[in-house]
Backbone as CSV, one residue per row, in Angstrom:
resi,resn,N_x,N_y,N_z,CA_x,CA_y,CA_z,C_x,C_y,C_z
1,MET,26.365,23.431,-23.176,25.555,23.389,-21.978,24.179,24.021,-22.243
2,VAL,24.157,25.139,-22.927,22.907,25.821,-23.224,22.033,24.962,-24.128
3,VAL,22.645,24.298,-25.123,21.894,23.436,-26.035,21.286,22.270,-25.253
4,TRP,22.059,21.643,-24.351,21.570,20.527,-23.533,20.375,20.979,-22.692
5,PHE,20.507,22.143,-22.050,19.441,22.669,-21.208,18.187,22.979,-22.034
6,ALA,18.368,23.578,-23.208,17.236,23.906,-24.078,16.554,22.635,-24.571
7,ALA,17.330,21.618,-24.905,16.746,20.344,-25.348,15.934,19.711,-24.220
8,GLY,16.485,19.719,-23.016,15.757,19.180,-21.865,14.469,19.942,-21.618
9,PHE,14.515,21.256,-21.773,13.314,22.064,-21.573,12.256,21.720,-22.614
10,ALA,12.659,21.565,-23.866,11.700,21.257,-24.936,11.055,19.896,-24.714
11,VAL,11.833,18.900,-24.321,11.290,17.561,-24.071,10.343,17.600,-22.869
12,ALA,10.727,18.293,-21.808,9.896,18.339,-20.607,8.553,18.994,-20.895
13,GLN,8.527,20.024,-21.686,7.267,20.688,-21.996,6.337,19.785,-22.796
14,ARG,6.913,18.914,-23.606,6.119,18.074,-24.488,5.683,16.782,-23.803
15,ALA,6.546,16.167,-22.960,6.271,14.807,-22.537,6.113,14.600,-21.037
16,CYS,6.567,15.496,-20.213,6.493,15.260,-18.766,5.049,15.190,-18.304
17,ALA,4.729,14.127,-17.621,3.373,13.972,-17.125,3.301,14.280,-15.639
18,HIS,4.363,14.056,-14.929,4.352,14.250,-13.481,5.698,14.795,-13.036
19,ASP,5.687,15.471,-11.902,6.903,15.911,-11.250,7.372,14.747,-10.391
20,PRO,8.481,14.074,-10.747,8.902,12.888,-9.998,9.529,13.243,-8.658
21,ARG,9.161,12.488,-7.636,9.733,12.624,-6.293,9.935,11.233,-5.729
22,PHE,10.861,11.094,-4.794,11.142,9.793,-4.214,10.676,9.782,-2.765
23,ALA,9.939,8.738,-2.413,9.301,8.666,-1.099,10.289,8.403,0.031
24,CYS,11.455,7.834,-0.265,12.402,7.427,0.780,11.684,6.525,1.784
25,SER,11.056,5.500,1.251,10.215,4.568,2.008,11.007,3.850,3.102
26,PRO,10.323,3.417,4.159,8.930,3.684,4.513,8.800,5.050,5.175
27,ARG,7.632,5.632,5.024,7.316,6.936,5.625,6.045,6.771,6.446
28,GLU,6.213,6.588,7.715,5.089,6.339,8.620,4.411,7.650,9.011
29,GLN,3.363,7.542,9.802,2.557,8.686,10.232,3.400,9.763,10.923
30,ALA,4.454,9.375,11.627,5.286,10.346,12.342,6.119,11.209,11.396
31,ASP,6.375,10.742,10.181,7.191,11.463,9.204,6.576,11.336,7.816
32,PRO,5.366,11.882,7.618,4.671,11.684,6.336,5.262,12.523,5.215
33,ILE,4.918,12.138,3.999,5.247,12.921,2.814,4.134,13.949,2.672
34,ARG,4.479,15.205,2.625,3.463,16.260,2.558,3.250,16.711,1.120
35,VAL,1.976,16.799,0.740,1.592,17.265,-0.592,0.777,18.536,-0.383
36,ALA,1.450,19.687,-0.554,0.787,20.966,-0.307,-0.061,21.427,-1.482
37,ASP,0.224,20.916,-2.673,-0.501,21.332,-3.869,-0.995,20.086,-4.610
38,PRO,-2.170,19.556,-4.235,-2.636,18.306,-4.840,-3.049,18.432,-6.304
39,GLN,-3.204,19.642,-6.806,-3.570,19.794,-8.216,-2.367,19.641,-9.134
40,LYS,-1.163,19.955,-8.640,0.043,19.773,-9.446,0.209,18.283,-9.707
41,SER,0.676,17.937,-10.863,0.865,16.551,-11.256,2.141,16.001,-10.615
42,TRP,1.996,15.022,-9.723,3.103,14.420,-8.982,3.209,12.941,-9.288
43,ALA,4.423,12.404,-9.221,4.660,10.961,-9.249,5.638,10.663,-8.121
44,PHE,5.176,9.937,-7.116,6.006,9.574,-5.971,6.437,8.124,-6.132
45,TYR,7.749,7.899,-6.114,8.317,6.567,-6.297,8.734,6.027,-4.937
46,GLY,8.263,4.826,-4.606,8.590,4.225,-3.324,8.882,2.748,-3.449
47,ARG,9.399,2.190,-2.367,9.692,0.751,-2.272,9.336,0.342,-0.853
48,LEU,8.425,-0.625,-0.749,7.959,-1.072,0.559,8.227,-2.557,0.758
49,ALA,8.659,-2.905,1.951,8.816,-4.300,2.345,7.498,-4.739,2.991
50,PRO,7.283,-6.039,3.131,6.051,-6.511,3.789,5.879,-5.849,5.165
51,GLY,4.673,-5.387,5.430,4.358,-4.749,6.712,4.674,-3.273,6.789
52,GLN,5.315,-2.702,5.779,5.639,-1.281,5.790,4.556,-0.484,5.069
53,ALA,4.586,0.848,5.278,3.634,1.743,4.613,4.307,3.079,4.336
54,ASP,3.795,3.762,3.326,4.146,5.158,3.084,2.892,5.973,3.336
55,VAL,3.026,7.003,4.163,1.898,7.862,4.509,2.124,9.238,3.885
56,TYR,1.107,9.720,3.195,1.115,11.028,2.553,0.047,11.882,3.231
57,LEU,0.370,13.129,3.532,-0.632,14.082,4.014,-0.887,15.082,2.900
58,ILE,-2.143,15.208,2.529,-2.542,16.087,1.435,-3.370,17.229,2.007
59,ASP,-2.875,18.440,1.838,-3.582,19.627,2.327,-4.383,20.226,1.184
60,VAL,-5.688,20.329,1.374,-6.584,20.869,0.350,-7.136,22.199,0.858
61,ARG,-6.831,23.272,0.140,-7.257,24.618,0.556,-8.619,25.015,-0.021
62,ARG,-8.920,24.477,-1.215,-10.221,24.750,-1.827,-10.672,23.464,-2.520
63,ALA,-11.941,23.334,-2.752,-12.477,22.107,-3.349,-11.809,21.837,-4.692
64,VAL,-11.368,20.587,-4.884,-10.704,20.177,-6.121,-11.166,18.783,-6.509
65,ARG,-10.921,18.465,-7.737,-11.162,17.121,-8.260,-9.858,16.685,-8.910
66,ILE,-9.245,15.621,-8.384,-7.935,15.204,-8.887,-7.914,13.709,-9.209
67,PRO,-7.093,13.333,-10.185,-6.914,11.909,-10.450,-5.859,11.331,-9.507
68,VAL,-6.076,10.078,-9.092,-5.120,9.344,-8.270,-4.991,7.954,-8.877
69,SER,-3.754,7.488,-9.065,-3.544,6.134,-9.569,-2.256,5.564,-8.991
70,LEU,-2.152,4.257,-9.067,-0.950,3.541,-8.651,-0.376,2.821,-9.854
71,LEU,0.940,2.716,-9.905,1.612,2.021,-10.992,2.717,1.142,-10.417
72,ILE,2.985,0.043,-11.119,4.185,-0.737,-10.844,4.892,-0.954,-12.169
73,ASP,6.205,-0.970,-12.118,7.004,-1.227,-13.311,6.620,-2.601,-13.838
74,LEU,6.416,-2.714,-15.128,6.000,-3.990,-15.721,7.007,-5.103,-15.420
75,ARG,8.277,-4.740,-15.224,9.296,-5.742,-14.875,9.024,-6.363,-13.506
76,ASP,8.217,-5.703,-12.664,7.877,-6.227,-11.339,6.525,-6.942,-11.320
77,ALA,5.874,-7.050,-12.460,4.505,-7.586,-12.508,4.410,-9.041,-12.058
78,ALA,5.489,-9.805,-12.118,5.443,-11.208,-11.697,5.427,-11.363,-10.174
79,HIS,5.798,-10.329,-9.454,5.780,-10.391,-7.993,4.328,-10.428,-7.511
80,PRO,4.038,-11.178,-6.471,2.646,-11.341,-6.047,2.032,-10.108,-5.369
81,GLY,2.832,-9.249,-4.779,2.271,-8.101,-4.064,1.887,-6.978,-5.001
82,ARG,0.809,-6.297,-4.678,0.373,-5.122,-5.431,0.100,-4.010,-4.428
83,PRO,0.490,-2.786,-4.759,0.205,-1.697,-3.836,-1.293,-1.421,-3.758
84,MET,-1.691,-0.883,-2.636,-3.070,-0.444,-2.441,-2.984,0.898,-1.720
85,ALA,-3.792,1.847,-2.146,-3.816,3.157,-1.503,-5.185,3.378,-0.881
86,THR,-5.187,3.887,0.335,-6.422,4.241,1.017,-6.352,5.721,1.352
87,LEU,-7.336,6.488,0.901,-7.404,7.923,1.143,-8.453,8.181,2.209
88,VAL,-8.039,8.840,3.275,-8.911,9.093,4.424,-8.948,10.587,4.692
89,ARG,-10.145,11.123,4.888,-10.274,12.522,5.287,-10.131,12.597,6.792
90,GLN,-9.230,13.441,7.244,-8.984,13.591,8.673,-10.084,14.461,9.300
91,ILE,-10.820,13.905,10.216,-11.841,14.649,10.947,-11.563,14.428,12.423
92,ARG,-11.012,15.447,13.052,-10.570,15.354,14.453,-9.666,14.153,14.619
93,ALA,-9.952,13.278,15.560,-9.081,12.126,15.819,-9.439,10.925,14.952
94,THR,-10.552,10.994,14.250,-10.965,9.867,13.420,-10.847,10.248,11.957
95,GLY,-11.233,9.352,11.099,-11.172,9.646,9.668,-12.301,8.974,8.930
96,GLN,-12.583,9.486,7.757,-13.619,8.947,6.887,-12.948,8.504,5.590
97,ILE,-13.118,7.229,5.209,-12.512,6.734,3.977,-13.176,7.420,2.787
98,VAL,-12.365,8.029,1.943,-12.843,8.731,0.760,-12.722,7.838,-0.471
99,ALA,-11.616,7.083,-0.566,-11.395,6.238,-1.743,-10.355,5.175,-1.450
100,ARG,-10.435,4.100,-2.217,-9.398,3.062,-2.239,-8.987,2.873,-3.695
101,VAL,-7.699,2.759,-3.913,-7.183,2.542,-5.254,-6.478,1.183,-5.245
102,THR,-6.958,0.264,-6.091,-6.386,-1.081,-6.161,-6.156,-1.457,-7.625
103,PHE,-5.506,-2.585,-7.842,-5.179,-3.051,-9.188,-6.250,-3.973,-9.773
104,THR,-7.484,-3.844,-9.332,-8.552,-4.713,-9.801,-8.715,-4.673,-11.323
105,HIS,-8.662,-3.508,-11.919,-8.845,-3.370,-13.379,-7.598,-2.750,-14.013
106,ALA,-6.443,-3.327,-13.736,-5.174,-2.763,-14.199,-5.005,-2.896,-15.710
107,VAL,-4.296,-1.935,-16.278,-3.955,-1.930,-17.696,-2.477,-1.564,-17.822
108,THR,-1.884,-1.789,-18.997,-0.496,-1.372,-19.197,-0.469,0.058,-19.722
109,PHE,0.610,0.735,-19.425,0.776,2.138,-19.786,2.251,2.369,-20.105
110,TYR,2.533,2.963,-21.256,3.900,3.314,-21.646,4.123,4.790,-21.382
111,GLU,5.160,5.105,-20.612,5.493,6.486,-20.300,6.647,6.899,-21.219
112,PRO,6.404,7.781,-22.187,7.411,8.062,-23.219,8.671,8.763,-22.730
113,LEU,8.582,9.615,-21.714,9.770,10.351,-21.300,10.788,9.423,-20.642
114,SER,10.341,8.573,-19.721,11.276,7.655,-19.067,11.472,6.376,-19.873
115,ARG,10.629,6.167,-20.899,10.669,4.973,-21.741,10.458,3.704,-20.910
116,GLU,9.540,3.784,-19.959,9.204,2.645,-19.099,7.755,2.244,-19.332
117,THR,7.464,0.959,-19.177,6.103,0.457,-19.275,5.655,0.043,-17.883
118,TYR,4.443,0.418,-17.545,3.896,0.170,-16.215,2.594,-0.611,-16.301
119,LEU,2.287,-1.283,-15.216,0.956,-1.815,-14.973,0.310,-0.757,-14.089
120,THR,-0.856,-0.240,-14.485,-1.446,0.879,-13.767,-2.916,0.658,-13.460
121,THR,-3.340,1.272,-12.376,-4.763,1.296,-12.049,-5.402,2.380,-12.907
122,PRO,-6.681,2.270,-13.191,-7.348,3.408,-13.852,-7.322,4.605,-12.899
123,ASP,-7.300,5.813,-13.461,-7.365,7.003,-12.606,-8.658,7.000,-11.817
124,ALA,-8.537,7.217,-10.518,-9.711,7.434,-9.684,-9.865,8.946,-9.575
125,MET,-10.925,9.503,-10.146,-11.162,10.949,-10.050,-11.847,11.206,-8.708
126,ILE,-11.139,11.904,-7.836,-11.605,12.069,-6.459,-11.884,13.536,-6.179
127,ALA,-13.079,13.799,-5.688,-13.466,15.153,-5.291,-13.064,15.341,-3.833
128,LEU,-12.283,16.385,-3.570,-11.824,16.680,-2.221,-12.301,18.063,-1.802
129,SER,-12.914,18.141,-0.648,-13.286,19.438,-0.103,-12.139,19.920,0.787
130,PRO,-12.131,21.195,1.167,-11.028,21.702,1.983,-10.834,20.857,3.246
131,GLY,-9.574,20.622,3.572,-9.233,19.843,4.756,-7.916,19.116,4.547
132,THR,-7.612,18.239,5.473,-6.398,17.433,5.402,-6.782,15.982,5.190
133,TYR,-6.073,15.336,4.287,-6.332,13.945,3.947,-5.065,13.137,4.167
134,ARG,-5.225,11.910,4.608,-4.108,10.976,4.769,-4.257,9.884,3.718
135,LEU,-3.268,9.727,2.874,-3.262,8.669,1.879,-2.168,7.692,2.307
136,THR,-2.523,6.425,2.462,-1.569,5.412,2.895,-1.404,4.371,1.802
137,VAL,-0.168,4.116,1.418,0.140,3.078,0.438,0.727,1.889,1.197
138,THR,0.129,0.726,0.991,0.614,-0.517,1.591,0.803,-1.541,0.485
139,MET,1.448,-2.655,0.816,1.701,-3.727,-0.148,1.137,-5.044,0.365
140,PRO,-0.188,-5.207,0.361,-0.733,-6.482,0.822,-0.292,-7.624,-0.092
141,GLY,0.092,-8.733,0.507,0.487,-9.898,-0.278,1.939,-9.902,-0.706
142,ALA,2.689,-8.852,-0.410,4.096,-8.819,-0.805,4.917,-9.708,0.123
143,ARG,5.808,-10.484,-0.471,6.718,-11.323,0.317,8.132,-10.763,0.280
144,ILE,8.395,-9.911,-0.677,9.693,-9.259,-0.811,9.421,-7.770,-1.029
145,PRO,10.414,-6.906,-0.880,10.178,-5.472,-1.147,9.664,-5.254,-2.576
146,GLN,8.723,-4.355,-2.703,8.114,-4.051,-3.999,8.209,-2.546,-4.264
147,ARG,8.430,-2.195,-5.520,8.436,-0.792,-5.916,7.040,-0.391,-6.375
148,TYR,6.715,0.881,-6.230,5.434,1.398,-6.700,5.605,2.855,-7.078
149,THR,4.623,3.366,-7.813,4.544,4.791,-8.109,3.126,5.249,-7.790
150,LEU,3.012,6.333,-7.035,1.732,6.965,-6.757,1.666,8.219,-7.608
151,ALA,0.679,8.289,-8.491,0.495,9.466,-9.350,-0.760,10.197,-8.890
152,LEU,-0.639,11.498,-8.694,-1.821,12.284,-8.338,-1.700,13.687,-8.896
153,GLY,-2.839,14.307,-9.063,-2.895,15.653,-9.620,-2.863,15.641,-11.137
154,ASN,-3.189,16.795,-11.734,-3.248,16.843,-13.194,-2.707,18.116,-13.822
155,GLU,-2.214,19.056,-13.038,-1.673,20.283,-13.625,-0.178,20.142,-13.805
156,GLU,0.270,20.140,-15.055,1.687,20.013,-15.353,2.353,21.376,-15.239
157,ARG,3.163,21.534,-14.203,3.863,22.798,-13.968,5.312,22.504,-13.651
158,PHE,6.211,23.023,-14.483,7.642,22.875,-14.279,8.308,24.211,-14.521
159,SER,9.276,24.527,-13.684,10.077,25.717,-13.953,11.364,25.266,-14.638
160,ILE,12.037,26.192,-15.256,13.297,25.877,-15.930,14.297,25.306,-14.926
161,GLY,14.293,25.826,-13.710,15.216,25.348,-12.684,14.983,23.901,-12.271
162,GLU,13.791,23.369,-12.514,13.490,21.990,-12.123,13.943,20.970,-13.164
163,ILE,14.260,21.395,-14.358,14.581,20.460,-15.438,15.801,19.589,-15.124
164,PRO,16.899,20.122,-14.589,18.021,19.232,-14.259,17.616,18.153,-13.234
165,TYR,16.796,18.509,-12.248,16.326,17.513,-11.283,15.503,16.437,-11.991
166,VAL,14.591,16.839,-12.851,13.733,15.878,-13.549,14.584,14.932,-14.402
167,ILE,15.598,15.444,-15.072,16.472,14.594,-15.891,17.196,13.590,-14.997
168,GLY,17.704,14.037,-13.861,18.364,13.132,-12.924,17.400,12.103,-12.357
169,ALA,16.166,12.533,-12.056,15.156,11.614,-11.528,14.810,10.539,-12.552
170,ILE,14.723,10.925,-13.814,14.421,9.941,-14.863,15.536,8.902,-14.950
171,ALA,16.779,9.335,-14.838,17.897,8.384,-14.854,17.792,7.423,-13.669
172,ARG,17.429,7.933,-12.506,17.278,7.080,-11.314,16.121,6.093,-11.494
173,ILE,15.037,6.533,-12.094,13.879,5.659,-12.340,14.284,4.550,-13.307
174,ARG,14.970,4.910,-14.385,15.373,3.902,-15.379,16.337,2.888,-14.775
175,ALA,17.160,3.323,-13.836,18.114,2.418,-13.183,17.451,1.614,-12.049
176,GLN,16.174,1.881,-11.789,15.394,1.203,-10.742,15.996,1.412,-9.359
177,ARG,16.552,2.580,-9.111,17.160,2.870,-7.802,16.216,3.703,-6.940
178,TYR,15.120,3.127,-6.595,14.191,3.771,-5.658,13.495,2.720,-4.869
């Protein structure tokens, strides 16, 4: 057991790019996914049917610059729908669009830890000032449910206690159960 745990820790320190989480899609405005630390490297896995959305609320305490990108598993690349993310700064009852992330200039990306290949958007480096932001992921053009991954943040931070979760999450990702 100790050897297994130590091996998992060594691999995670070397190869983990994001802390994987599952969106439990759809997540509308009434029940958003909260991101309290946008600098930490996150990967949110979701599945949306036509007309659905996942809403993320990002709380920014101090000015930061973070990368944001969208990915789809290369096995899903033949499906016509592509995710799109819109980031809006919340100002009272209205909002100001800060960025849109689309697959206009997509490239392939191999993720070594999960051994999966993705079609990905280039990282959008977004400067955020203190405040609350709403990021909405939709699937325009989708005719059937589509899977996506939202990657944001760039600080890789894992505790030893998180390694069993990450190993289980990788197994779920490889089995396409999200």
